[in-house]
C-alpha positions in Angstrom: 0.0 0.0 0.0 1.1 3.5 -0.8 0.6 5.7 2.3 1.2 9.0 0.7 0.4 10.8 -2.5 2.1 13.9 -4.1 0.6 16.1 -6.7 3.0 18.5 -8.4 1.4 21.7 -9.9 2.6 25.0 -11.3 -0.1 27.7 -11.3 0.1 30.7 -13.6 -0.2 33.3 -10.8 2.3 31.7 -8.5 6.1 31.9 -9.1 6.8 28.8 -6.9 5.7 25.3 -7.6 3.0 23.7 -5.4 3.2 20.2 -4.0 0.1 18.8 -2.5 0.9 16.0 0.1 -1.9 13.6 1.0 -1.6 11.2 3.9 -4.1 9.0 5.7 -5.0 10.4 9.1 -4.2 7.1 10.8 -0.5 7.6 9.7 0.0 11.1 11.2 1.0 9.7 14.6 3.1 6.9 13.3 5.4 8.2 10.5 4.6 11.9 9.8 8.2 13.2 10.4 9.7 10.6 8.0 7.1 11.4 5.4 7.9 15.1 5.5 11.5 14.3 5.1 10.7 12.0 2.2 8.6 14.7 0.5 11.4 17.2 1.0 13.9 14.9 -0.6 11.6 14.2 -3.5 11.0 17.9 -4.1 14.7 18.6 -3.9 15.4 15.8 -6.5 12.7 17.2 -8.9 13.2 21.0 -8.5 16.7 21.3 -7.1 17.9 22.3 -3.7 17.7 26.1 -4.2 14.1 26.3 -5.4 11.4 27.5 -2.9 8.4 25.1 -3.0 5.0 25.6 -1.5 3.9 22.4 0.2 0.2 21.8 1.1 -0.4 19.1 3.6 -3.7 17.3 3.6 -4.7 14.6 6.1 -8.5 14.2 5.7 -10.5 12.3 8.2 -12.4 9.4 6.8 -15.8 10.7 7.9 -15.5 14.2 6.2 -14.5 13.2 2.7 -16.9 13.1 -0.2 -16.3 9.4 -0.8 -17.6 8.6 2.7 -21.0 10.1 1.8 -21.2 7.8 -1.3 -20.3 4.8 0.9 -23.0 5.8 3.3 -25.5 5.8 0.5 -24.6 2.2 -0.2 -25.7 1.2 3.3 -28.5 3.7 4.0 -30.5 6.0 1.8 -29.0 9.5 1.8 -32.3 11.0 0.9 -33.6 10.4 4.4 -30.5 12.0 5.8 -30.9 15.0 3.6 -34.6 15.5 4.6 -33.4 15.8 8.2 -30.8 18.4 7.2 -33.3 20.4 5.2 -35.5 20.7 8.3 -32.7 21.9 10.5 -31.0 24.3 8.2 -32.7 27.3 6.7 -31.0 27.4 3.3 -32.4 30.8 2.4 -30.2 32.4 5.1 -27.1 31.5 3.0 -25.8 33.9 0.4 -25.7 32.7 -3.2 -22.2 34.1 -3.5 -20.6 31.1 -2.0 
């Protein structure tokens, strides 16, 4: 199993490259310092040691990802859950600018 993933991007409005580093939440307490060192070494290998790199660290919890909602729908109907949410939240209070 691969425990980390790296996405390398270069955006038009940023002068420095961006590396997005994903890791499972369960691995944060076990091996995070070593994974940061690994990411640093990989970035140095790709971009060189003198290049400034913006690194974004993402460790999503299983229960707050979009995939977990889809998996929930396989077990129970999500329509029932959404009906309860609609009753509790007044959607007209939210701005349409979001």
